[in-house]
Backbone as XML, in Angstrom:
<?xml version="1.0"?>
<chain id="A" units="angstrom">
  <residue number="1" name="UNK">
    <atom name="N" x="46.666" y="56.634" z="-48.872"/>
    <atom name="CA" x="45.479" y="56.112" z="-49.475"/>
    <atom name="C" x="45.861" y="54.992" z="-50.441"/>
  </residue>
  <residue number="2" name="UNK">
    <atom name="N" x="45.057" y="53.919" z="-50.452"/>
    <atom name="CA" x="45.405" y="52.796" z="-51.320"/>
    <atom name="C" x="44.290" y="51.759" z="-51.378"/>
  </residue>
  <residue number="3" name="UNK">
    <atom name="N" x="44.483" y="50.812" z="-52.289"/>
    <atom name="CA" x="43.577" y="49.679" z="-52.436"/>
    <atom name="C" x="44.244" y="48.453" z="-51.817"/>
  </residue>
  <residue number="4" name="UNK">
    <atom name="N" x="43.510" y="47.751" z="-50.977"/>
    <atom name="CA" x="43.948" y="46.450" z="-50.476"/>
    <atom name="C" x="43.252" y="45.379" z="-51.315"/>
  </residue>
  <residue number="5" name="UNK">
    <atom name="N" x="43.963" y="44.327" z="-51.640"/>
    <atom name="CA" x="43.379" y="43.195" z="-52.351"/>
    <atom name="C" x="43.225" y="42.098" z="-51.304"/>
  </residue>
  <residue number="6" name="UNK">
    <atom name="N" x="41.973" y="41.654" z="-51.050"/>
    <atom name="CA" x="41.699" y="40.806" z="-49.891"/>
    <atom name="C" x="40.892" y="39.565" z="-50.245"/>
  </residue>
  <residue number="7" name="UNK">
    <atom name="N" x="40.931" y="38.609" z="-49.308"/>
    <atom name="CA" x="40.041" y="37.454" z="-49.370"/>
    <atom name="C" x="38.794" y="37.818" z="-48.581"/>
  </residue>
  <residue number="8" name="UNK">
    <atom name="N" x="37.650" y="37.783" z="-49.257"/>
    <atom name="CA" x="36.398" y="38.106" z="-48.579"/>
    <atom name="C" x="36.130" y="37.086" z="-47.480"/>
  </residue>
  <residue number="9" name="UNK">
    <atom name="N" x="35.667" y="37.582" z="-46.344"/>
    <atom name="CA" x="35.418" y="36.729" z="-45.190"/>
    <atom name="C" x="36.586" y="36.706" z="-44.220"/>
  </residue>
  <residue number="10" name="UNK">
    <atom name="N" x="37.725" y="37.244" z="-44.637"/>
    <atom name="CA" x="38.886" y="37.317" z="-43.742"/>
    <atom name="C" x="38.749" y="38.564" z="-42.874"/>
  </residue>
  <residue number="11" name="UNK">
    <atom name="N" x="39.383" y="38.574" z="-41.704"/>
    <atom name="CA" x="39.292" y="39.763" z="-40.848"/>
    <atom name="C" x="39.817" y="41.001" z="-41.577"/>
  </residue>
  <residue number="12" name="UNK">
    <atom name="N" x="39.158" y="42.106" z="-41.336"/>
    <atom name="CA" x="39.562" y="43.370" z="-41.962"/>
    <atom name="C" x="40.845" y="43.894" z="-41.323"/>
  </residue>
  <residue number="13" name="UNK">
    <atom name="N" x="41.680" y="44.454" z="-42.157"/>
    <atom name="CA" x="42.910" y="45.077" z="-41.668"/>
    <atom name="C" x="42.595" y="46.485" z="-41.180"/>
  </residue>
  <residue number="14" name="UNK">
    <atom name="N" x="43.399" y="46.962" z="-40.276"/>
    <atom name="CA" x="43.243" y="48.325" z="-39.777"/>
    <atom name="C" x="43.386" y="49.304" z="-40.950"/>
  </residue>
  <residue number="15" name="UNK">
    <atom name="N" x="42.455" y="50.229" z="-41.054"/>
    <atom name="CA" x="42.516" y="51.241" z="-42.092"/>
    <atom name="C" x="42.140" y="50.758" z="-43.482"/>
  </residue>
  <residue number="16" name="UNK">
    <atom name="N" x="41.584" y="49.558" z="-43.577"/>
    <atom name="CA" x="41.238" y="48.991" z="-44.883"/>
    <atom name="C" x="40.171" y="49.815" z="-45.596"/>
  </residue>
  <residue number="17" name="UNK">
    <atom name="N" x="39.237" y="50.345" z="-44.866"/>
    <atom name="CA" x="38.165" y="51.125" z="-45.480"/>
    <atom name="C" x="37.057" y="50.249" z="-46.035"/>
  </residue>
  <residue number="18" name="UNK">
    <atom name="N" x="36.307" y="50.804" z="-46.954"/>
    <atom name="CA" x="35.182" y="50.119" z="-47.587"/>
    <atom name="C" x="35.669" y="48.858" z="-48.292"/>
  </residue>
  <residue number="19" name="UNK">
    <atom name="N" x="34.930" y="47.761" z="-48.149"/>
    <atom name="CA" x="35.287" y="46.506" z="-48.802"/>
    <atom name="C" x="34.316" y="46.250" z="-49.950"/>
  </residue>
  <residue number="20" name="UNK">
    <atom name="N" x="34.881" y="46.032" z="-51.135"/>
    <atom name="CA" x="34.094" y="45.825" z="-52.344"/>
    <atom name="C" x="34.211" y="44.362" z="-52.767"/>
  </residue>
  <residue number="21" name="UNK">
    <atom name="N" x="33.070" y="43.703" z="-52.900"/>
    <atom name="CA" x="33.049" y="42.309" z="-53.336"/>
    <atom name="C" x="32.972" y="42.208" z="-54.839"/>
  </residue>
  <residue number="22" name="UNK">
    <atom name="N" x="34.015" y="41.685" z="-55.448"/>
    <atom name="CA" x="34.053" y="41.522" z="-56.904"/>
    <atom name="C" x="33.811" y="40.051" z="-57.223"/>
  </residue>
  <residue number="23" name="UNK">
    <atom name="N" x="32.653" y="39.569" z="-56.813"/>
    <atom name="CA" x="32.292" y="38.164" z="-56.964"/>
    <atom name="C" x="30.973" y="38.046" z="-57.715"/>
  </residue>
  <residue number="24" name="UNK">
    <atom name="N" x="30.783" y="36.910" z="-58.334"/>
    <atom name="CA" x="29.577" y="36.664" z="-59.120"/>
    <atom name="C" x="28.351" y="36.461" z="-58.232"/>
  </residue>
  <residue number="25" name="UNK">
    <atom name="N" x="28.548" y="35.824" z="-57.072"/>
    <atom name="CA" x="27.417" y="35.501" z="-56.200"/>
    <atom name="C" x="27.706" y="35.924" z="-54.756"/>
  </residue>
  <residue number="26" name="UNK">
    <atom name="N" x="26.652" y="36.313" z="-54.039"/>
    <atom name="CA" x="26.820" y="36.633" z="-52.611"/>
    <atom name="C" x="27.209" y="35.374" z="-51.827"/>
  </residue>
  <residue number="27" name="UNK">
    <atom name="N" x="27.730" y="35.552" z="-50.617"/>
    <atom name="CA" x="28.103" y="34.382" z="-49.809"/>
    <atom name="C" x="26.881" y="33.537" z="-49.462"/>
  </residue>
  <residue number="28" name="UNK">
    <atom name="N" x="27.028" y="32.241" z="-49.590"/>
    <atom name="CA" x="25.907" y="31.318" z="-49.308"/>
    <atom name="C" x="25.639" y="31.237" z="-47.817"/>
  </residue>
  <residue number="29" name="UNK">
    <atom name="N" x="24.355" y="31.194" z="-47.484"/>
    <atom name="CA" x="23.957" y="30.990" z="-46.101"/>
    <atom name="C" x="24.170" y="32.174" z="-45.179"/>
  </residue>
  <residue number="30" name="UNK">
    <atom name="N" x="24.510" y="33.335" z="-45.733"/>
    <atom name="CA" x="24.735" y="34.524" z="-44.921"/>
    <atom name="C" x="23.646" y="35.538" z="-45.247"/>
  </residue>
  <residue number="31" name="UNK">
    <atom name="N" x="22.882" y="35.975" z="-44.241"/>
    <atom name="CA" x="21.861" y="36.989" z="-44.506"/>
    <atom name="C" x="22.499" y="38.269" z="-45.046"/>
  </residue>
  <residue number="32" name="UNK">
    <atom name="N" x="21.839" y="38.893" z="-45.995"/>
    <atom name="CA" x="22.368" y="40.110" z="-46.623"/>
    <atom name="C" x="22.770" y="41.159" z="-45.596"/>
  </residue>
  <residue number="33" name="UNK">
    <atom name="N" x="21.994" y="41.283" z="-44.539"/>
    <atom name="CA" x="22.276" y="42.268" z="-43.495"/>
    <atom name="C" x="23.577" y="41.964" z="-42.752"/>
  </residue>
  <residue number="34" name="UNK">
    <atom name="N" x="24.120" y="40.756" z="-42.901"/>
    <atom name="CA" x="25.337" y="40.344" z="-42.195"/>
    <atom name="C" x="26.598" y="40.360" z="-43.064"/>
  </residue>
  <residue number="35" name="UNK">
    <atom name="N" x="26.465" y="40.681" z="-44.348"/>
    <atom name="CA" x="27.632" y="40.637" z="-45.241"/>
    <atom name="C" x="28.793" y="41.468" z="-44.689"/>
  </residue>
  <residue number="36" name="UNK">
    <atom name="N" x="28.536" y="42.709" z="-44.337"/>
    <atom name="CA" x="29.609" y="43.584" z="-43.849"/>
    <atom name="C" x="30.083" y="43.142" z="-42.461"/>
  </residue>
  <residue number="37" name="UNK">
    <atom name="N" x="29.158" y="42.821" z="-41.577"/>
    <atom name="CA" x="29.515" y="42.438" z="-40.214"/>
    <atom name="C" x="30.378" y="41.176" z="-40.177"/>
  </residue>
  <residue number="38" name="UNK">
    <atom name="N" x="30.191" y="40.308" z="-41.146"/>
    <atom name="CA" x="30.978" y="39.065" z="-41.200"/>
    <atom name="C" x="32.203" y="39.210" z="-42.120"/>
  </residue>
  <residue number="39" name="UNK">
    <atom name="N" x="32.565" y="40.439" z="-42.420"/>
    <atom name="CA" x="33.775" y="40.744" z="-43.195"/>
    <atom name="C" x="33.762" y="40.202" z="-44.622"/>
  </residue>
  <residue number="40" name="UNK">
    <atom name="N" x="32.575" y="40.120" z="-45.214"/>
    <atom name="CA" x="32.522" y="39.762" z="-46.629"/>
    <atom name="C" x="32.708" y="41.029" z="-47.454"/>
  </residue>
  <residue number="41" name="UNK">
    <atom name="N" x="31.688" y="41.847" z="-47.556"/>
    <atom name="CA" x="31.825" y="43.111" z="-48.278"/>
    <atom name="C" x="30.741" y="44.089" z="-47.872"/>
  </residue>
  <residue number="42" name="UNK">
    <atom name="N" x="31.058" y="45.369" z="-48.116"/>
    <atom name="CA" x="30.108" y="46.457" z="-47.868"/>
    <atom name="C" x="29.298" y="46.757" z="-49.124"/>
  </residue>
  <residue number="43" name="UNK">
    <atom name="N" x="29.956" y="46.628" z="-50.267"/>
    <atom name="CA" x="29.340" y="46.916" z="-51.563"/>
    <atom name="C" x="29.659" y="45.765" z="-52.503"/>
  </residue>
  <residue number="44" name="UNK">
    <atom name="N" x="28.659" y="45.348" z="-53.254"/>
    <atom name="CA" x="28.821" y="44.251" z="-54.202"/>
    <atom name="C" x="28.997" y="44.821" z="-55.595"/>
  </residue>
  <residue number="45" name="UNK">
    <atom name="N" x="30.064" y="44.429" z="-56.281"/>
    <atom name="CA" x="30.367" y="44.932" z="-57.618"/>
    <atom name="C" x="30.671" y="43.749" z="-58.540"/>
  </residue>
  <residue number="46" name="UNK">
    <atom name="N" x="29.626" y="42.986" z="-58.931"/>
    <atom name="CA" x="29.860" y="41.793" z="-59.755"/>
    <atom name="C" x="30.391" y="42.106" z="-61.153"/>
  </residue>
  <residue number="47" name="UNK">
    <atom name="N" x="30.322" y="43.355" z="-61.579"/>
    <atom name="CA" x="30.870" y="43.751" z="-62.880"/>
    <atom name="C" x="32.351" y="43.391" z="-62.986"/>
  </residue>
  <residue number="48" name="UNK">
    <atom name="N" x="33.056" y="43.382" z="-61.859"/>
    <atom name="CA" x="34.490" y="43.078" z="-61.868"/>
    <atom name="C" x="34.783" y="41.622" z="-61.514"/>
  </residue>
  <residue number="49" name="UNK">
    <atom name="N" x="33.791" y="40.773" z="-61.661"/>
    <atom name="CA" x="34.027" y="39.342" z="-61.481"/>
    <atom name="C" x="33.983" y="38.676" z="-62.851"/>
  </residue>
  <residue number="50" name="UNK">
    <atom name="N" x="34.593" y="37.511" z="-62.972"/>
    <atom name="CA" x="34.539" y="36.803" z="-64.249"/>
    <atom name="C" x="33.103" y="36.383" z="-64.576"/>
  </residue>
  <residue number="51" name="UNK">
    <atom name="N" x="32.820" y="36.254" z="-65.863"/>
    <atom name="CA" x="31.524" y="35.742" z="-66.302"/>
    <atom name="C" x="31.341" y="34.326" z="-65.745"/>
  </residue>
  <residue number="52" name="UNK">
    <atom name="N" x="30.107" y="33.840" z="-65.679"/>
    <atom name="CA" x="29.890" y="32.475" z="-65.164"/>
    <atom name="C" x="30.719" y="31.420" z="-65.905"/>
  </residue>
  <residue number="53" name="UNK">
    <atom name="N" x="30.863" y="31.565" z="-67.222"/>
    <atom name="CA" x="31.658" y="30.611" z="-67.989"/>
    <atom name="C" x="33.125" y="30.644" z="-67.561"/>
  </residue>
  <residue number="54" name="UNK">
    <atom name="N" x="33.623" y="31.850" z="-67.317"/>
    <atom name="CA" x="35.021" y="31.962" z="-66.890"/>
    <atom name="C" x="35.221" y="31.490" z="-65.453"/>
  </residue>
  <residue number="55" name="UNK">
    <atom name="N" x="34.224" y="31.670" z="-64.604"/>
    <atom name="CA" x="34.326" y="31.149" z="-63.238"/>
    <atom name="C" x="34.519" y="29.634" z="-63.301"/>
  </residue>
  <residue number="56" name="UNK">
    <atom name="N" x="33.727" y="28.967" z="-64.123"/>
    <atom name="CA" x="33.844" y="27.510" z="-64.268"/>
    <atom name="C" x="35.219" y="27.135" z="-64.812"/>
  </residue>
  <residue number="57" name="UNK">
    <atom name="N" x="35.713" y="27.894" z="-65.768"/>
    <atom name="CA" x="37.034" y="27.635" z="-66.342"/>
    <atom name="C" x="38.136" y="27.806" z="-65.290"/>
  </residue>
  <residue number="58" name="UNK">
    <atom name="N" x="38.029" y="28.857" z="-64.489"/>
    <atom name="CA" x="39.026" y="29.102" z="-63.448"/>
    <atom name="C" x="39.006" y="27.996" z="-62.393"/>
  </residue>
  <residue number="59" name="UNK">
    <atom name="N" x="37.818" y="27.587" z="-61.981"/>
    <atom name="CA" x="37.715" y="26.519" z="-60.982"/>
    <atom name="C" x="38.308" y="25.217" z="-61.501"/>
  </residue>
  <residue number="60" name="UNK">
    <atom name="N" x="38.080" y="24.912" z="-62.768"/>
    <atom name="CA" x="38.641" y="23.699" z="-63.355"/>
    <atom name="C" x="40.165" y="23.784" z="-63.399"/>
  </residue>
  <residue number="61" name="UNK">
    <atom name="N" x="40.698" y="24.938" z="-63.774"/>
    <atom name="CA" x="42.157" y="25.107" z="-63.823"/>
    <atom name="C" x="42.761" y="24.996" z="-62.428"/>
  </residue>
  <residue number="62" name="UNK">
    <atom name="N" x="42.065" y="25.511" z="-61.416"/>
    <atom name="CA" x="42.550" y="25.409" z="-60.038"/>
    <atom name="C" x="42.557" y="23.954" z="-59.575"/>
  </residue>
  <residue number="63" name="UNK">
    <atom name="N" x="41.446" y="23.261" z="-59.830"/>
    <atom name="CA" x="41.306" y="21.886" z="-59.361"/>
    <atom name="C" x="42.340" y="20.964" z="-60.001"/>
  </residue>
  <residue number="64" name="UNK">
    <atom name="N" x="42.635" y="21.182" z="-61.276"/>
    <atom name="CA" x="43.579" y="20.334" z="-62.004"/>
    <atom name="C" x="45.016" y="20.841" z="-61.929"/>
  </residue>
  <residue number="65" name="UNK">
    <atom name="N" x="45.209" y="21.972" z="-61.243"/>
    <atom name="CA" x="46.524" y="22.620" z="-61.195"/>
    <atom name="C" x="47.076" y="22.756" z="-62.620"/>
  </residue>
  <residue number="66" name="UNK">
    <atom name="N" x="46.206" y="23.282" z="-63.497"/>
    <atom name="CA" x="46.465" y="23.389" z="-64.931"/>
    <atom name="C" x="46.985" y="24.786" z="-65.267"/>
  </residue>
  <residue number="67" name="UNK">
    <atom name="N" x="48.310" y="24.910" z="-65.413"/>
    <atom name="CA" x="48.923" y="26.219" z="-65.686"/>
    <atom name="C" x="48.458" y="26.783" z="-67.025"/>
  </residue>
  <residue number="68" name="UNK">
    <atom name="N" x="48.360" y="25.961" z="-68.034"/>
    <atom name="CA" x="47.910" y="26.420" z="-69.353"/>
    <atom name="C" x="46.455" y="26.891" z="-69.287"/>
  </residue>
  <residue number="69" name="UNK">
    <atom name="N" x="45.622" y="26.146" z="-68.588"/>
    <atom name="CA" x="44.217" y="26.539" z="-68.416"/>
    <atom name="C" x="44.106" y="27.847" z="-67.650"/>
  </residue>
  <residue number="70" name="UNK">
    <atom name="N" x="44.975" y="28.037" z="-66.658"/>
    <atom name="CA" x="44.950" y="29.284" z="-65.888"/>
    <atom name="C" x="45.359" y="30.469" z="-66.762"/>
  </residue>
  <residue number="71" name="UNK">
    <atom name="N" x="46.383" y="30.295" z="-67.573"/>
    <atom name="CA" x="46.797" y="31.381" z="-68.481"/>
    <atom name="C" x="45.672" y="31.731" z="-69.463"/>
  </residue>
  <residue number="72" name="UNK">
    <atom name="N" x="44.952" y="30.716" z="-69.946"/>
    <atom name="CA" x="43.812" y="30.956" z="-70.839"/>
    <atom name="C" x="42.732" y="31.754" z="-70.096"/>
  </residue>
  <residue number="73" name="UNK">
    <atom name="N" x="42.463" y="31.346" z="-68.839"/>
    <atom name="CA" x="41.497" y="32.098" z="-68.036"/>
    <atom name="C" x="41.929" y="33.554" z="-67.896"/>
  </residue>
  <residue number="74" name="UNK">
    <atom name="N" x="43.185" y="33.776" z="-67.523"/>
    <atom name="CA" x="43.681" y="35.148" z="-67.345"/>
    <atom name="C" x="43.505" y="35.977" z="-68.616"/>
  </residue>
  <residue number="75" name="UNK">
    <atom name="N" x="43.835" y="35.413" z="-69.746"/>
    <atom name="CA" x="43.705" y="36.113" z="-71.035"/>
    <atom name="C" x="42.240" y="36.473" z="-71.305"/>
  </residue>
  <residue number="76" name="UNK">
    <atom name="N" x="41.353" y="35.533" z="-71.077"/>
    <atom name="CA" x="39.926" y="35.771" z="-71.338"/>
    <atom name="C" x="39.336" y="36.762" z="-70.328"/>
  </residue>
  <residue number="77" name="UNK">
    <atom name="N" x="39.787" y="36.680" z="-69.071"/>
    <atom name="CA" x="39.277" y="37.627" z="-68.071"/>
    <atom name="C" x="39.767" y="39.038" z="-68.382"/>
  </residue>
  <residue number="78" name="UNK">
    <atom name="N" x="41.006" y="39.186" z="-68.793"/>
    <atom name="CA" x="41.516" y="40.505" z="-69.197"/>
    <atom name="C" x="40.680" y="41.073" z="-70.347"/>
  </residue>
  <residue number="79" name="UNK">
    <atom name="N" x="40.274" y="40.221" z="-71.262"/>
    <atom name="CA" x="39.424" y="40.679" z="-72.373"/>
    <atom name="C" x="38.075" y="41.159" z="-71.847"/>
  </residue>
  <residue number="80" name="UNK">
    <atom name="N" x="37.510" y="40.451" z="-70.861"/>
    <atom name="CA" x="36.250" y="40.916" z="-70.266"/>
    <atom name="C" x="36.443" y="42.267" z="-69.574"/>
  </residue>
  <residue number="81" name="UNK">
    <atom name="N" x="37.561" y="42.425" z="-68.891"/>
    <atom name="CA" x="37.810" y="43.674" z="-68.173"/>
    <atom name="C" x="38.171" y="44.825" z="-69.114"/>
  </residue>
  <residue number="82" name="UNK">
    <atom name="N" x="38.435" y="44.527" z="-70.370"/>
    <atom name="CA" x="38.700" y="45.568" z="-71.365"/>
    <atom name="C" x="37.410" y="46.133" z="-71.959"/>
  </residue>
  <residue number="83" name="UNK">
    <atom name="N" x="36.277" y="45.495" z="-71.654"/>
    <atom name="CA" x="34.994" y="46.006" z="-72.138"/>
    <atom name="C" x="34.741" y="47.370" z="-71.479"/>
  </residue>
  <residue number="84" name="UNK">
    <atom name="N" x="34.049" y="48.280" z="-72.170"/>
    <atom name="CA" x="33.936" y="49.670" z="-71.692"/>
    <atom name="C" x="33.476" y="49.842" z="-70.245"/>
  </residue>
  <residue number="85" name="UNK">
    <atom name="N" x="32.408" y="49.185" z="-69.819"/>
    <atom name="CA" x="31.920" y="49.404" z="-68.445"/>
    <atom name="C" x="32.935" y="48.946" z="-67.403"/>
  </residue>
  <residue number="86" name="UNK">
    <atom name="N" x="33.514" y="47.777" z="-67.621"/>
    <atom name="CA" x="34.513" y="47.274" z="-66.671"/>
    <atom name="C" x="35.758" y="48.150" z="-66.693"/>
  </residue>
  <residue number="87" name="UNK">
    <atom name="N" x="36.214" y="48.536" z="-67.877"/>
    <atom name="CA" x="37.416" y="49.367" z="-67.981"/>
    <atom name="C" x="37.221" y="50.709" z="-67.284"/>
  </residue>
  <residue number="88" name="UNK">
    <atom name="N" x="36.052" y="51.323" z="-67.453"/>
    <atom name="CA" x="35.788" y="52.607" z="-66.778"/>
    <atom name="C" x="35.731" y="52.426" z="-65.266"/>
  </residue>
  <residue number="89" name="UNK">
    <atom name="N" x="35.192" y="51.315" z="-64.820"/>
    <atom name="CA" x="35.129" y="51.056" z="-63.379"/>
    <atom name="C" x="36.531" y="50.872" z="-62.808"/>
  </residue>
  <residue number="90" name="UNK">
    <atom name="N" x="37.386" y="50.152" z="-63.515"/>
    <atom name="CA" x="38.781" y="49.994" z="-63.072"/>
    <atom name="C" x="39.489" y="51.345" z="-63.048"/>
  </residue>
  <residue number="91" name="UNK">
    <atom name="N" x="39.249" y="52.187" z="-64.060"/>
    <atom name="CA" x="39.829" y="53.534" z="-64.078"/>
    <atom name="C" x="39.371" y="54.334" z="-62.859"/>
  </residue>
  <residue number="92" name="UNK">
    <atom name="N" x="38.085" y="54.229" z="-62.535"/>
    <atom name="CA" x="37.534" y="54.946" z="-61.381"/>
    <atom name="C" x="38.200" y="54.483" z="-60.088"/>
  </residue>
  <residue number="93" name="UNK">
    <atom name="N" x="38.301" y="53.168" z="-59.895"/>
    <atom name="CA" x="38.926" y="52.646" z="-58.673"/>
    <atom name="C" x="40.383" y="53.067" z="-58.577"/>
  </residue>
  <residue number="94" name="UNK">
    <atom name="N" x="41.094" y="53.036" z="-59.707"/>
    <atom name="CA" x="42.498" y="53.467" z="-59.698"/>
    <atom name="C" x="42.602" y="54.930" z="-59.279"/>
  </residue>
  <residue number="95" name="UNK">
    <atom name="N" x="41.730" y="55.764" z="-59.804"/>
    <atom name="CA" x="41.751" y="57.190" z="-59.443"/>
    <atom name="C" x="41.389" y="57.380" z="-57.970"/>
  </residue>
  <residue number="96" name="UNK">
    <atom name="N" x="40.383" y="56.667" z="-57.487"/>
    <atom name="CA" x="39.964" y="56.794" z="-56.089"/>
    <atom name="C" x="41.040" y="56.334" z="-55.114"/>
  </residue>
  <residue number="97" name="UNK">
    <atom name="N" x="41.914" y="55.434" z="-55.557"/>
    <atom name="CA" x="42.957" y="54.923" z="-54.669"/>
    <atom name="C" x="43.939" y="56.009" z="-54.238"/>
  </residue>
  <residue number="98" name="UNK">
    <atom name="N" x="43.930" y="57.142" z="-54.907"/>
    <atom name="CA" x="44.826" y="58.244" z="-54.551"/>
    <atom name="C" x="44.222" y="59.154" z="-53.476"/>
  </residue>
  <residue number="99" name="UNK">
    <atom name="N" x="42.926" y="58.942" z="-53.179"/>
    <atom name="CA" x="42.296" y="59.793" z="-52.168"/>
    <atom name="C" x="41.496" y="59.013" z="-51.123"/>
  </residue>
  <residue number="100" name="UNK">
    <atom name="N" x="41.405" y="57.688" z="-51.264"/>
    <atom name="CA" x="40.604" y="56.875" z="-50.347"/>
    <atom name="C" x="41.265" y="55.529" z="-50.103"/>
  </residue>
  <residue number="101" name="UNK">
    <atom name="N" x="40.993" y="54.978" z="-48.933"/>
    <atom name="CA" x="41.381" y="53.608" z="-48.631"/>
    <atom name="C" x="40.162" y="52.720" z="-48.838"/>
  </residue>
  <residue number="102" name="UNK">
    <atom name="N" x="40.326" y="51.643" z="-49.571"/>
    <atom name="CA" x="39.270" y="50.664" z="-49.738"/>
    <atom name="C" x="39.897" y="49.346" z="-50.146"/>
  </residue>
  <residue number="103" name="UNK">
    <atom name="N" x="39.070" y="48.306" z="-50.171"/>
    <atom name="CA" x="39.559" y="46.969" z="-50.497"/>
    <atom name="C" x="38.694" y="46.363" z="-51.592"/>
  </residue>
  <residue number="104" name="UNK">
    <atom name="N" x="39.319" y="45.502" z="-52.373"/>
    <atom name="CA" x="38.657" y="44.749" z="-53.434"/>
    <atom name="C" x="38.931" y="43.287" z="-53.149"/>
  </residue>
  <residue number="105" name="UNK">
    <atom name="N" x="37.905" y="42.440" z="-53.236"/>
    <atom name="CA" x="38.166" y="41.056" z="-52.879"/>
    <atom name="C" x="37.288" y="40.018" z="-53.518"/>
  </residue>
  <residue number="106" name="UNK">
    <atom name="N" x="37.683" y="38.769" z="-53.252"/>
    <atom name="CA" x="37.014" y="37.559" z="-53.716"/>
    <atom name="C" x="37.157" y="36.510" z="-52.611"/>
  </residue>
  <residue number="107" name="UNK">
    <atom name="N" x="36.446" y="35.403" z="-52.745"/>
    <atom name="CA" x="36.464" y="34.351" z="-51.733"/>
    <atom name="C" x="37.690" y="33.435" z="-51.782"/>
  </residue>
  <residue number="108" name="UNK">
    <atom name="N" x="38.343" y="33.330" z="-52.913"/>
    <atom name="CA" x="39.437" y="32.367" z="-53.103"/>
    <atom name="C" x="40.534" y="32.545" z="-52.050"/>
  </residue>
  <residue number="109" name="UNK">
    <atom name="N" x="41.086" y="31.432" z="-51.600"/>
    <atom name="CA" x="42.159" y="31.485" z="-50.606"/>
    <atom name="C" x="43.485" y="31.907" z="-51.220"/>
  </residue>
  <residue number="110" name="UNK">
    <atom name="N" x="43.781" y="31.410" z="-52.411"/>
    <atom name="CA" x="45.071" y="31.653" z="-53.051"/>
    <atom name="C" x="44.926" y="32.754" z="-54.101"/>
  </residue>
  <residue number="111" name="UNK">
    <atom name="N" x="45.422" y="33.939" z="-53.782"/>
    <atom name="CA" x="45.299" y="35.061" z="-54.720"/>
    <atom name="C" x="45.955" y="34.763" z="-56.062"/>
  </residue>
  <residue number="112" name="UNK">
    <atom name="N" x="47.023" y="33.987" z="-56.063"/>
    <atom name="CA" x="47.725" y="33.688" z="-57.321"/>
    <atom name="C" x="46.840" y="32.928" z="-58.304"/>
  </residue>
  <residue number="113" name="UNK">
    <atom name="N" x="45.857" y="32.204" z="-57.797"/>
    <atom name="CA" x="44.919" y="31.464" z="-58.647"/>
    <atom name="C" x="43.502" y="31.988" z="-58.458"/>
  </residue>
  <residue number="114" name="UNK">
    <atom name="N" x="43.404" y="33.304" z="-58.451"/>
    <atom name="CA" x="42.119" y="33.987" z="-58.264"/>
    <atom name="C" x="42.083" y="35.189" z="-59.193"/>
  </residue>
  <residue number="115" name="UNK">
    <atom name="N" x="40.900" y="35.548" z="-59.638"/>
    <atom name="CA" x="40.787" y="36.697" z="-60.540"/>
    <atom name="C" x="41.272" y="37.986" z="-59.889"/>
  </residue>
  <residue number="116" name="UNK">
    <atom name="N" x="41.349" y="38.002" z="-58.566"/>
    <atom name="CA" x="41.815" y="39.243" z="-57.936"/>
    <atom name="C" x="43.290" y="39.507" z="-58.228"/>
  </residue>
  <residue number="117" name="UNK">
    <atom name="N" x="44.069" y="38.458" z="-58.567"/>
    <atom name="CA" x="45.451" y="38.692" z="-58.985"/>
    <atom name="C" x="45.477" y="39.455" z="-60.305"/>
  </residue>
  <residue number="118" name="UNK">
    <atom name="N" x="44.533" y="39.166" z="-61.178"/>
    <atom name="CA" x="44.432" y="39.879" z="-62.454"/>
    <atom name="C" x="43.955" y="41.304" z="-62.196"/>
  </residue>
  <residue number="119" name="UNK">
    <atom name="N" x="42.980" y="41.453" z="-61.296"/>
    <atom name="CA" x="42.510" y="42.801" z="-60.952"/>
    <atom name="C" x="43.654" y="43.633" z="-60.385"/>
  </residue>
  <residue number="120" name="UNK">
    <atom name="N" x="44.481" y="43.027" z="-59.544"/>
    <atom name="CA" x="45.636" y="43.745" z="-58.973"/>
    <atom name="C" x="46.519" y="44.284" z="-60.098"/>
  </residue>
  <residue number="121" name="UNK">
    <atom name="N" x="46.823" y="43.429" z="-61.069"/>
    <atom name="CA" x="47.687" y="43.841" z="-62.184"/>
    <atom name="C" x="47.014" y="44.920" z="-63.036"/>
  </residue>
  <residue number="122" name="UNK">
    <atom name="N" x="45.737" y="44.764" z="-63.294"/>
    <atom name="CA" x="45.022" y="45.759" z="-64.100"/>
    <atom name="C" x="44.970" y="47.108" z="-63.391"/>
  </residue>
  <residue number="123" name="UNK">
    <atom name="N" x="44.728" y="47.094" z="-62.087"/>
    <atom name="CA" x="44.694" y="48.340" z="-61.320"/>
    <atom name="C" x="46.079" y="48.981" z="-61.274"/>
  </residue>
  <residue number="124" name="UNK">
    <atom name="N" x="47.102" y="48.178" z="-61.065"/>
    <atom name="CA" x="48.474" y="48.711" z="-61.043"/>
    <atom name="C" x="48.813" y="49.345" z="-62.384"/>
  </residue>
  <residue number="125" name="UNK">
    <atom name="N" x="48.387" y="48.718" z="-63.461"/>
    <atom name="CA" x="48.636" y="49.261" z="-64.787"/>
    <atom name="C" x="47.934" y="50.575" z="-65.049"/>
  </residue>
  <residue number="126" name="UNK">
    <atom name="N" x="46.925" y="50.869" z="-64.257"/>
    <atom name="CA" x="46.195" y="52.129" z="-64.377"/>
    <atom name="C" x="46.708" y="53.161" z="-63.378"/>
  </residue>
  <residue number="127" name="UNK">
    <atom name="N" x="47.787" y="52.842" z="-62.687"/>
    <atom name="CA" x="48.386" y="53.784" z="-61.753"/>
    <atom name="C" x="47.776" y="53.794" z="-60.377"/>
  </residue>
  <residue number="128" name="UNK">
    <atom name="N" x="47.024" y="52.746" z="-60.026"/>
    <atom name="CA" x="46.416" y="52.678" z="-58.696"/>
    <atom name="C" x="47.494" y="52.539" z="-57.623"/>
  </residue>
  <residue number="129" name="UNK">
    <atom name="N" x="47.207" y="53.083" z="-56.466"/>
    <atom name="CA" x="48.055" y="52.849" z="-55.288"/>
    <atom name="C" x="47.549" y="51.592" z="-54.631"/>
  </residue>
  <residue number="130" name="UNK">
    <atom name="N" x="48.413" y="50.598" z="-54.540"/>
    <atom name="CA" x="48.041" y="49.305" z="-53.975"/>
    <atom name="C" x="48.791" y="49.061" z="-52.681"/>
  </residue>
  <residue number="131" name="UNK">
    <atom name="N" x="48.085" y="48.508" z="-51.730"/>
    <atom name="CA" x="48.681" y="48.148" z="-50.440"/>
    <atom name="C" x="49.085" y="46.680" z="-50.498"/>
  </residue>
  <residue number="132" name="UNK">
    <atom name="N" x="50.280" y="46.395" z="-50.026"/>
    <atom name="CA" x="50.734" y="45.017" z="-49.924"/>
    <atom name="C" x="50.793" y="44.328" z="-51.174"/>
  </residue>
</chain>
C-alpha cells in the first residue's frame, strides 16, 4: 500500500488506486463527468493546493527559472500546509497510505517545480508510504 505522486491527466499506473487532485481549479474544457475517465482525478481536494497568491508566485518562479523565488514559494506553501485543516488532512493521507493505494497529483509537468514535490516531502515526514 502506498501513495503515488502523479501528474494529473497522465495515464494511470497499474494499482494506483483512487486519484486525488490537489489543484486550485478543475481542468479547463473537461466536463466534470469526464475528470476520472480522462485520468485527471476521482476526488478533488483543493485544500492541499497552494493559495491563489502562491500559485501565481510559483508560476512566476517557474517561468523565470528563479531558484530564490521557488525557495520562497516552498517556504510559504509549507506554512500553508502547517495550518490545522491541511495538517490534519496530510496526517490522514499518511496514515491511509499504510492500508490503501491512492495517488495525489497536480497538472505541472516537472514535479521538482510543482507543489506536489513539497507534498511528497511533507507526507514522507509524516511516515507515509510513498511509491516511486
